[in-house]
C-alpha positions as a printed Julia matrix, in Angstrom:
402×3 Matrix{Float64}:
  85.36  127.35  105.52
  87.16  127.69  102.23
  90.57  129.25  101.86
  90.31  132.13   99.39
  92.91  134.04   97.43
  91.91  137.24   95.71
  93.21  140.22   93.78
  91.36  143.53   93.56
  91.94  145.83   90.6
  91.22  149.54   90.4
  88.78  150.41   87.64
  90.69  151.33   84.46
  94.0   150.33   86.03
  94.8   148.55   82.76
  94.86  149.98   79.24
  91.63  149.54   77.32
  91.37  146.89   74.62
  88.83  146.51   71.85
  85.59  144.69   72.62
  84.24  145.04   69.08
  84.36  141.25   68.62
  81.94  140.78   71.53
  79.65  143.75   70.98
  75.86  143.89   71.04
  75.76  143.87   67.23
  77.78  140.64   67.11
  75.52  139.21   69.82
  72.47  139.93   67.67
  74.07  138.13   64.72
  74.82  135.05   66.83
  71.36  135.11   68.36
  69.68  135.44   64.96
  71.48  132.35   63.64
  71.04  130.14   66.7
  67.37  131.04   67.05
  66.69  129.28   63.71
  67.37  125.9    65.35
  64.4   123.83   66.45
  64.01  123.98   70.21
  65.61  127.38   70.63
  64.13  129.45   73.45
  65.34  131.97   75.98
  66.56  130.22   79.11
  65.02  131.49   82.35
  66.4   134.48   84.22
  65.43  133.7    87.8
  64.88  136.55   90.26
  65.68  135.22   93.73
  64.13  137.78   96.07
  64.32  135.72   99.24
  68.0   135.01   98.66
  68.66  138.69   97.98
  67.0   139.62  101.25
  69.01  137.02  103.15
  72.24  138.38  101.67
  71.29  142.0   102.28
  71.3   143.08   98.63
  68.67  144.49   96.3
  68.55  141.78   93.64
  70.0   138.37   92.84
  69.4   137.15   89.3
  70.45  133.69   88.09
  70.44  132.82   84.38
  69.55  129.1    84.29
  71.31  127.42   81.38
  70.12  123.92   82.29
  67.25  124.53   79.83
  69.43  125.15   76.75
  68.31  122.97   73.8
  67.67  120.08   76.19
  71.44  119.71   76.67
  71.57  120.89   80.29
  74.37  123.42   79.6
  75.15  126.59   77.63
  78.16  125.38   75.66
  76.3   124.53   72.45
  75.84  128.26   71.83
  79.55  128.62   71.15
  80.15  125.53   69.07
  76.89  126.05   67.2
  77.75  129.55   66.05
  81.36  128.62   65.26
  80.27  125.66   63.13
  77.83  127.91   61.34
  80.59  130.44   60.64
  82.95  127.73   59.4
  80.37  126.19   57.07
  79.26  129.61   55.83
  82.83  130.41   54.84
  83.14  127.04   53.11
  80.04  127.97   51.1
  81.31  131.49   50.37
  78.37  132.96   52.28
  77.87  135.21   55.31
  76.27  133.56   58.32
  73.58  136.25   58.36
  72.32  134.72   55.09
  72.02  131.21   56.55
  69.72  129.29   58.86
  69.45  125.76   60.16
  67.14  124.8    57.28
  69.44  126.22   54.62
  72.52  124.51   56.11
  70.8   121.13   56.21
  69.17  121.22   52.78
  70.19  118.5    50.32
  71.7   121.08   47.99
  73.89  122.59   50.73
  74.9   119.2    52.1
  76.08  118.19   48.64
  78.21  121.35   48.37
  79.72  120.92   51.82
  80.49  117.21   51.73
  81.45  115.56   55.01
  83.24  117.63   57.63
  84.68  116.15   60.83
  84.92  118.43   63.85
  87.27  117.39   66.66
  87.5   118.78   70.17
  88.59  118.16   73.75
  86.17  118.59   76.62
  85.28  117.72   80.18
  81.77  117.05   78.85
  79.54  120.05   78.14
  81.47  121.6    75.26
  81.99  118.2    73.64
  78.31  117.37   73.93
  77.49  120.69   72.26
  79.93  119.99   69.42
  78.54  116.48   68.97
  74.9   117.63   69.08
  75.45  120.44   66.59
  77.5   118.3    64.2
  74.79  115.64   64.33
  72.06  118.19   63.65
  74.02  119.56   60.69
  74.67  116.11   59.27
  78.41  116.25   59.99
  80.78  114.17   62.13
  82.37  114.79   65.54
  85.31  113.27   67.41
  85.61  114.13   71.1
  88.49  113.54   73.53
  87.95  113.77   77.29
  90.52  114.09   80.1
  91.17  111.25   82.52
  88.66  110.96   85.31
  85.82  112.33   83.16
  82.28  111.33   84.0
  81.02  108.21   82.25
  77.57  109.78   82.08
  78.97  112.76   80.19
  80.82  110.4    77.85
  77.64  108.46   77.09
  75.69  111.66   76.46
  78.26  112.64   73.83
  78.15  109.2    72.19
  74.36  109.44   71.97
  74.89  112.25   69.45
  76.62  109.82   67.03
  80.07  111.12   67.95
  83.24  109.11   68.38
  84.16  109.91   71.98
  86.93  108.68   74.27
  88.21  109.25   77.8
  91.98  109.63   77.54
  94.76  109.3    80.11
  95.6   113.0    79.72
  94.57  116.09   81.67
  92.34  118.66   79.95
  95.16  120.58   78.28
  96.75  117.34   77.11
  93.45  116.33   75.53
  93.33  119.7    73.76
  96.79  119.13   72.29
  95.76  115.63   71.18
  92.74  117.07   69.36
  94.99  119.7    67.76
  97.45  117.05   66.6
  94.78  114.77   65.15
  93.11  117.66   63.36
  96.38  118.46   61.61
  97.08  114.83   60.71
  93.61  113.89   59.49
  92.28  117.06   57.94
  89.67  117.52   60.67
  88.44  120.91   61.91
  89.56  121.73   65.44
  86.57  123.16   67.31
  88.18  124.26   70.57
  86.93  126.93   72.95
  90.41  128.06   73.95
  92.89  130.05   71.89
  96.65  130.22   71.55
  99.02  131.97   69.2
  98.15  130.76   65.7
  94.72  129.44   66.7
  92.36  132.28   67.49
  89.69  132.55   64.8
  87.45  129.6    65.75
  87.78  130.31   69.49
  86.68  133.88   68.71
  83.6   132.53   66.94
  82.85  130.27   69.91
  83.14  133.21   72.3
  80.77  135.14   70.04
  78.24  132.32   70.17
  78.22  132.6    73.96
  77.08  136.22   73.53
  73.61  134.85   72.87
  72.95  134.32   76.57
  74.12  137.85   77.43
  71.87  139.23   74.71
  68.99  137.32   76.28
  69.81  138.66   79.75
  69.87  142.22   78.45
  66.46  141.82   76.82
  64.96  139.93   79.77
  65.95  142.71   82.16
  64.44  145.26   79.79
  61.2   143.28   79.62
  60.76  143.34   83.4
  61.97  146.97   83.59
  65.0   146.17   85.71
  68.23  148.2    85.44
  71.47  146.4    84.56
  73.33  144.53   87.27
  75.84  146.33   89.45
  77.89  143.14   90.01
  78.55  139.94   88.07
  80.41  136.87   89.32
  81.76  134.82   86.42
  83.28  131.37   86.68
  86.3   130.77   84.47
  88.13  127.82   82.99
  90.15  129.03   79.99
  88.17  132.29   80.15
  86.11  132.17   76.95
  82.71  132.34   78.66
  83.83  134.94   81.2
  85.36  137.2    78.55
  82.21  136.92   76.45
  79.95  138.18   79.24
  82.44  140.78   80.49
  83.13  142.03   76.99
  79.43  142.28   76.15
  78.61  144.43   79.18
  81.74  146.51   78.65
  80.72  147.19   75.05
  77.31  148.36   76.28
  78.21  150.38   79.34
  81.91  151.24   79.13
  83.2   152.6    82.42
  79.71  152.16   83.93
  79.85  148.42   83.32
  79.0   146.06   86.21
  81.72  145.3    88.74
  82.95  141.87   87.66
  84.64  139.11   89.65
  86.42  136.27   87.85
  86.26  133.08   89.96
  88.23  129.83   89.57
  88.92  126.58   91.42
  92.02  126.88   93.57
  93.62  123.87   91.86
  93.14  125.25   88.33
  93.56  128.99   88.74
  95.49  129.82   85.57
  93.77  133.2    85.11
  94.33  134.19   88.73
  98.0   133.2    88.49
  98.39  135.2    85.29
  96.76  138.24   86.9
  98.92  137.84   90.01
 102.15  137.72   88.0
 100.96  140.69   85.92
 103.96  140.71   83.63
 102.29  140.29   80.25
 102.87  136.54   80.14
 100.26  133.82   80.5
 100.73  131.46   83.42
  99.91  127.75   83.06
  98.8   125.34   85.77
  99.91  121.75   85.26
  99.14  118.36   86.77
  95.8   116.71   87.4
  94.02  119.89   88.62
  91.7   117.8    90.78
  88.42  119.56   91.44
  84.73  118.68   91.3
  84.35  121.71   89.02
  85.3   119.64   85.96
  84.26  122.32   83.49
  86.71  124.75   85.07
  89.68  122.36   85.4
  91.77  124.13   82.76
  95.41  125.05   83.09
  96.05  127.32   80.09
  94.22  130.64   79.63
  92.8   131.53   76.24
  94.89  134.27   74.68
  91.97  136.21   73.21
  89.9   135.9    76.37
  92.59  136.95   78.79
  93.12  140.23   76.93
  89.55  141.27   77.75
  89.59  139.86   81.28
  92.89  141.56   82.08
  91.63  144.93   80.84
  88.2   144.97   82.44
  87.82  142.54   85.37
  87.65  144.13   88.82
  88.71  141.14   90.91
  90.07  137.61   90.65
  89.14  134.99   93.27
  90.08  131.35   93.81
  88.11  128.98   96.02
  87.82  125.34   97.03
  85.35  122.66   96.02
  83.25  123.21   99.13
  82.18  126.6    97.7
  80.8   124.91   94.58
  79.05  122.32   96.75
  77.58  125.1    98.86
  76.25  126.81   95.74
  74.65  123.59   94.48
  72.77  123.13   97.75
  71.87  126.82   97.96
  70.26  126.93   94.51
  68.69  123.48   94.81
  67.02  124.27   98.14
  65.56  127.76   97.68
  64.27  130.12  100.33
  60.74  131.47  100.43
  59.11  131.61   97.03
  62.36  131.55   95.06
  62.58  129.17   92.11
  64.58  125.96   92.5
  67.63  125.79   90.23
  69.4   122.5    89.58
  72.97  123.63   89.05
  76.06  121.51   88.57
  79.45  121.99   90.16
  80.79  124.58   87.71
  77.44  126.32   87.34
  76.81  126.8    91.05
  80.23  127.99   92.2
  79.38  131.72   91.8
  76.34  131.29   94.05
  78.47  129.67   96.72
  81.06  132.4    96.35
  78.41  135.13   96.65
  77.27  133.63   99.95
  80.84  133.67  101.24
  81.42  137.24  100.07
  78.32  138.45  101.9
  78.82  136.43  105.08
  82.5   135.62  105.57
  84.71  137.84  107.71
  87.74  136.77  105.67
  86.18  138.27  102.55
  84.98  141.52  104.13
  87.84  143.49  102.48
  86.7   142.18   99.09
  83.07  142.93   99.92
  83.9   146.49  100.9
  86.33  147.23   98.09
  83.86  146.09   95.44
  80.93  147.98   96.92
  78.55  145.15   97.8
  75.67  146.73   99.74
  71.88  146.91   99.98
  71.63  148.53   96.56
  73.62  145.8    94.78
  71.98  143.99   91.88
  73.92  140.8    91.33
  73.94  138.57   88.26
  75.03  134.94   88.37
  74.98  132.48   85.49
  74.34  128.82   86.2
  76.16  127.45   83.18
  75.07  123.83   83.65
  72.51  121.63   85.32
  73.12  118.17   86.74
  75.2   116.94   83.8
  76.68  114.31   86.13
  73.58  113.27   88.04
  75.28  110.76   90.28
  77.76  113.35   91.49
  75.01  115.96   91.84
  73.05  113.69   94.15
  76.18  112.8    96.09
  76.89  116.47   96.78
  73.35  117.71   97.37
  71.8   114.69   99.08
  74.76  113.28  100.97
  77.02  116.28  101.36
  79.82  114.22   99.87
  82.27  114.8    97.06
  85.71  113.52   96.19
  88.54  114.56   98.44
  91.67  114.95   96.31
């Protein structure tokens, strides 16, 4: 049984902030650009009826991002759109005028010259940066925190990137990338923001809107109403703020009830919400967790503004919840589809099970209105991007004990 901490917010307890940067119109722009890339397709939105019945709710939907561009994770949506925006500006063009073919033409390549993008990553974001830079004929340098998966490192190197595992934690690797960008004239392509560095992270967050745009259209196609609840995993908060902001822009005060979930050892957003004094709270140290993609200690400034204004609850949980979610999605009930979901991708599924079945979370369940009419959306942000660890968790029930 995991030890949970949680905060419940009253709807509209916080002053409203603008969500214009993550609106449906912006989502359509990002989608239009990214859909010009070869291999683009909607990722599946799985309807897990047997799981919904077992949990006593109306619907459970899982957006399966393991199918995204063959990269086994969603992150390329952010870096892809941000690179497009950066190169469009360099050309003096609007991204709506450009496509993959136009950006990779000989004439455009000659105008652009060689651009080097640098980033820090636990794996998925860096692979997306490397893949997109390679596709666009540009260069990528990727720094990874200590303890990063060798498989994830090799996947980044396969995209012709210079990639290294450092002796730093995630936030230290981010600061290294920032420093080298300034020294070498590289372009920092980071999915977190801080004072003085917010434009590119905004573009990355906008690229993530593509998956929310797909969800909206997929639900329309099958004549399903919008979700009543969404559980969103958070590292620095860019992904979570993108989804939350999108649904807020569409539905306002009728938006889905949204829970922001983090690993207990890297709960920078939870700690910031708990302090609630207008200052960001940082988590330091190794932040040991199997949820490598969520092991981030410094919230993104632009993302936290949206999360703070519109999230309904903040929850922290242990690694066993992620492991539970991996096994739950990988071993479906009844006729439900099997979903191969990695540690960070599966945590919301594990948390949903605990919310619906754990006595310790019954106050959260009641306060947020989970019941037989609930329609719940989860997003599996990654597949088995570290296959050895995936098998260890799902086959053997084992994972590192920190």
